[in-house]
C-alpha positions in Angstrom: -36.8 40.4 -4.7 -33.8 38.1 -3.2 -33.7 34.7 -4.9 -34.3 31.6 -2.6 -31.3 30.2 -0.6 -30.5 27.0 -1.9 -30.2 23.5 -0.8 -26.7 22.5 -0.4 -24.7 18.9 -0.1 -21.0 19.0 0.3 -19.4 15.9 -0.8 -15.3 15.3 1.3 -13.3 12.0 0.2 -11.1 11.6 2.9 -7.9 9.8 3.1 -5.8 10.2 6.0 -6.8 13.6 7.1 -7.9 13.0 11.1 -6.2 16.3 11.7 -8.0 18.4 9.2 -11.5 17.5 9.1 -12.6 19.2 12.3 -11.5 22.4 10.9 -13.2 21.7 7.4 -16.1 20.6 9.5 -16.2 24.2 11.1 -15.5 26.3 8.3 -18.5 24.8 6.2 -20.7 25.2 8.7 -19.7 28.5 9.7 -20.4 29.5 5.4 -23.1 26.8 5.0 -25.7 28.4 8.0 -25.3 31.9 6.4 -25.6 30.8 2.4 -27.9 27.7 2.4 -31.6 26.7 3.5 -30.8 23.4 3.9 -27.1 21.6 4.0 -25.4 18.8 4.6 -21.4 17.5 4.8 -20.7 13.6 3.4 -17.7 12.7 4.5 -16.7 9.4 2.7 -13.6 7.4 4.3 -11.7 5.6 1.1 -9.8 3.1 3.8 -7.8 5.6 5.5 -6.1 3.6 8.4 -5.4 6.7 10.8 -8.6 8.0 12.9 -9.9 9.7 10.2 -13.1 7.0 10.8 -13.1 8.1 14.1 -13.2 11.7 13.4 -16.1 11.2 10.8 -18.1 9.6 13.7 -17.2 11.6 16.0 -18.7 15.0 14.1 -21.8 13.3 13.0 -22.8 13.3 16.3 -21.7 16.3 17.1 -23.6 18.0 14.3 -26.8 16.7 12.9 -25.4 17.4 9.3 -22.7 15.1 8.8 -22.9 12.1 7.5 -20.2 9.6 7.4 -19.7 6.7 5.1 -16.8 3.9 6.0 -15.3 2.2 2.7 -13.8 -1.6 3.6 -10.7 -0.9 1.7 -9.1 2.1 -0.7 -11.1 2.6 -3.5 -9.5 5.9 -5.1 -11.2 9.8 -4.7 -13.0 9.5 -7.8 -14.8 6.0 -6.3 -15.5 7.9 -3.2 -16.4 10.9 -5.2 -19.4 8.8 -6.6 -20.6 7.1 -2.9 -21.1 10.9 -1.6 -22.9 11.8 -4.6 -25.8 9.4 -4.8 -26.0 9.9 -1.5 -26.6 13.4 -1.5 -29.9 14.3 -0.4 -30.4 18.2 -1.6 -30.6 19.9 -4.9 -27.1 21.0 -5.3 -24.0 18.7 -5.0 -20.3 20.5 -4.0 -17.2 18.6 -4.3 -14.2 19.2 -2.5 -11.0 18.4 -0.4 -10.0 17.5 3.0 -7.0 19.3 3.2 -8.0 22.8 3.5 -6.9 23.9 0.6 -10.1 24.9 -1.1 -11.9 27.9 0.7 -15.8 27.3 1.2 -16.5 30.8 0.8 -15.4 30.2 -3.2 -18.6 28.4 -3.4 -20.3 31.9 -3.1 -18.4 32.6 -6.1 -19.5 29.4 -8.4 -23.2 30.1 -7.1 -22.9 33.3 -9.0 -21.2 31.9 -12.0 -24.1 29.2 -12.0 -26.7 32.0 -12.6 -25.5 32.5 -15.8 -27.2 29.0 -17.2 -24.1 26.5 -16.2 -24.7 23.3 -14.8 -21.4 22.5 -13.4 -19.2 25.1 -12.5 -15.5 24.6 -11.3 -13.6 26.7 -9.2 -10.0 27.1 -10.8 -7.0 27.8 -8.7 -5.2 30.9 -10.2 -2.3 29.4 -8.7 -1.9 25.6 -7.7 0.3 25.2 -5.0 2.0 21.8 -5.8 5.4 20.9 -6.9 6.9 20.5 -10.4 5.9 16.7 -11.0 2.3 17.2 -10.2 1.8 20.0 -12.1 2.9 19.2 -14.6 1.1 15.8 -14.0 -1.8 18.1 -13.3 -1.5 19.7 -17.3 -1.7 15.9 -19.1 -4.4 14.9 -16.9 -6.6 18.3 -18.0 -5.2 18.1 -21.6 -6.8 14.5 -21.7 -10.1 15.7 -19.7 -10.4 18.3 -22.4 -10.1 15.7 -25.1 -12.6 13.4 -23.3 -15.2 16.1 -22.4 -15.0 18.1 -25.8 -15.8 21.2 -23.8 -13.2 24.0 -24.0 -13.3 24.7 -19.7 -12.4 20.7 -19.6 -8.7 22.5 -18.7 -10.2 24.4 -15.7 -11.2 21.2 -13.7 -10.3 20.9 -10.1 -11.4 18.7 -7.2 -13.7 22.1 -5.9 -17.0 21.6 -8.3 -20.7 22.7 -8.2 -23.1 21.1 -9.8 -27.5 19.9 -10.0 -27.1 16.9 -8.2 -29.9 15.9 -10.8 -27.1 15.3 -13.1 -26.0 12.0 -11.5 -29.5 10.9 -13.5 -26.7 10.4 -16.4 -24.4 8.0 -14.6 -27.1 6.3 -12.0 -26.3 2.6 -13.7 -22.4 3.1 -14.1 -20.5 0.4 -12.0 -17.0 -0.1 -12.7 -13.5 0.2 -11.0 -12.2 3.4 -13.4 -14.0 6.5 -12.3 -13.6 10.1 -13.3 -16.2 11.8 -11.8 -15.5 15.1 -14.5 -16.2 12.7 -17.2 -19.4 11.2 -15.6 -20.8 14.9 -15.2 -19.9 15.6 -19.2 -22.5 12.3 -20.1 -25.4 14.8 -18.3 -24.6 18.7 -19.6 -22.1 20.2 -21.7 -23.0 23.8 -20.1 -20.4 23.7 -17.9 -18.0 27.4 -16.4 -15.3 27.7 -14.1 -14.5 30.8 -11.7 -11.1 31.4 -10.4 -10.3 30.8 -6.6 -7.9 31.3 -4.4 -6.1 27.5 -3.6 -4.5 27.7 -0.2 -1.1 25.7 1.0 -1.9 22.6 2.4 -2.6 22.5 6.3 -0.8 19.3 7.1 0.5 15.7 5.6 1.4 15.6 1.9 -0.5 14.8 -1.1 -1.2 11.3 -2.0 -1.9 12.2 -5.6 1.9 11.7 -7.2 2.9 12.0 -10.7 2.8 8.1 -11.5 -1.0 8.4 -10.2 -1.9 11.3 -12.2 -0.5 10.0 -15.4 -2.1 6.8 -14.6 -5.5 8.4 -14.1 -5.6 10.1 -17.4 -4.5 6.8 -19.2 -7.8 5.3 -17.3 -10.1 8.0 -18.5 -8.8 8.1 -22.5 -9.0 4.5 -22.7 -11.9 3.9 -20.1 -13.6 6.9 -21.6 -12.8 7.6 -25.3 -11.9 5.7 -28.3 -9.0 7.9 -29.4 -6.1 6.1 -29.1 -7.9 3.6 -31.4 -8.3 6.4 -33.9 -4.4 7.5 -33.3 -3.3 3.7 -33.5 -5.4 3.3 -37.1 -4.0 6.6 -38.2 -0.3 5.9 -37.9 -1.0 2.4 -39.0 -2.5 4.1 -42.2 0.2 6.4 -42.6 2.9 4.0 -42.4 1.2 2.2 -44.7 1.2 5.0 -47.5 5.3 5.2 -46.4 5.8 1.9 -47.0 4.1 2.1 -50.5 6.0 5.5 -50.9 9.4 3.7 -49.9 8.2 0.6 -52.9 7.7 3.1 -55.4 11.1 4.2 -54.8 12.8 1.1 -54.9 11.0 0.0 -58.0 11.7 3.4 -59.5 15.6 3.2 -58.9 15.5 -0.2 -60.1 13.9 0.7 -63.4 16.5 3.7 -63.6 19.9 2.2 -62.1 19.0 -1.2 -61.9 20.8 -3.4 -59.4 19.8 -3.0 -55.6 19.2 0.1 -53.6 21.9 0.4 -51.2 21.4 1.6 -47.6 21.5 -1.0 -44.8 20.7 1.7 -42.3 17.8 3.3 -44.1 15.8 -0.2 -44.2 16.9 -0.9 -40.5 15.3 2.3 -39.3 12.1 1.5 -41.8 12.2 -1.9 -40.2 12.6 -0.1 -36.5 9.6 2.3 -37.3 6.9 -0.3 -38.5 8.1 -2.7 -35.6 7.6 0.2 -33.0 4.0 1.6 -35.0 2.8 -2.6 -34.6 3.9 -2.6 -31.1 2.5 0.9 -30.4 -0.9 -0.2 -31.7 -0.9 -3.3 -29.9 -0.3 -1.7 -26.5 -3.5 0.6 -27.3 -5.3 -2.8 -27.6 -4.3 -4.3 -24.9 -5.5 -1.5 -22.8 -8.8 -2.0 -24.1 -8.9 -5.5 -23.5 -7.7 -5.1 -20.0 -10.9 -2.5 -19.4 -13.2 -4.8 -21.0 -11.8 -7.9 -18.8 -11.9 -5.5 -15.5 -15.4 -4.6 -16.1 -16.4 -8.5 -17.1 -15.5 -8.9 -13.4 -18.1 -7.0 -12.4 -16.1 -5.5 -9.9 -17.8 -2.9 -7.8 -16.8 0.9 -7.9 -16.6 0.8 -3.9 -18.1 -1.1 -0.7 -19.3 0.6 2.1 -18.7 -1.1 5.3 -20.6 1.6 7.2 -22.1 4.6 7.9 -22.4 6.6 11.2 -26.0 6.0 13.0 -28.0 8.6 11.6 -27.9 7.6 8.0 
């Protein structure tokens, strides 16, 4: 007896992708019509100022399974994903990029892996097609995710995700400007797996995720969803306090044995610099958390939908 075909919602955040959307939808249509009982493609335009929204409207008229959402402005990739996930209608949700680097046929391998008992399955690229700095930033981001998500498979996260739509219940009340879909999914489950998939060259344009943006995203994740930096700050302060006590004991013993002050202006200057740096480091961490609290206190939304396609 064969397993029943699943129902799948595909969420695609769109940003300056007018030249790739038609090909992407055609690929998804060809694949999903074979493997899914019911399916839909949700295209969320994240404030693109090119013709992306016009293409989305055209596709929604051409295909009844395409639904479009147009943001008031650019809110960010993960915010766009959150919008799509909350509007998904079917049992399984897939997220993928708009640049044709993800092959829809990889979803079949991810569906097979999910049968092993996972709630979330990532399509981890065998070889990423990015530059050196982008790859380095990706490593930093994944190391941060590994800390925040507390799962061994966090380093295999990618924009190609497959998960049960019901997991959104874990973050249905989340409403803040900083969003990390991977962290939010980890609130609902720890059963996270991955399969290695092909990662194609980008067909059009350039990635809008720069090294600086990825590092900033990593910083937002670790300060927005974890208290680890505060613990590091506490540990640094504790060990430097022990270090200072050790120096005091050394100075006191030297005075009792040899008499007079301990020479070494350079040494004392270095010690003062270390302590000053540790204090500024701790204040910087506290400032990041106060900034997050301030942002949340303003009740800024995760996203604002300006308009939807007519079939909503």
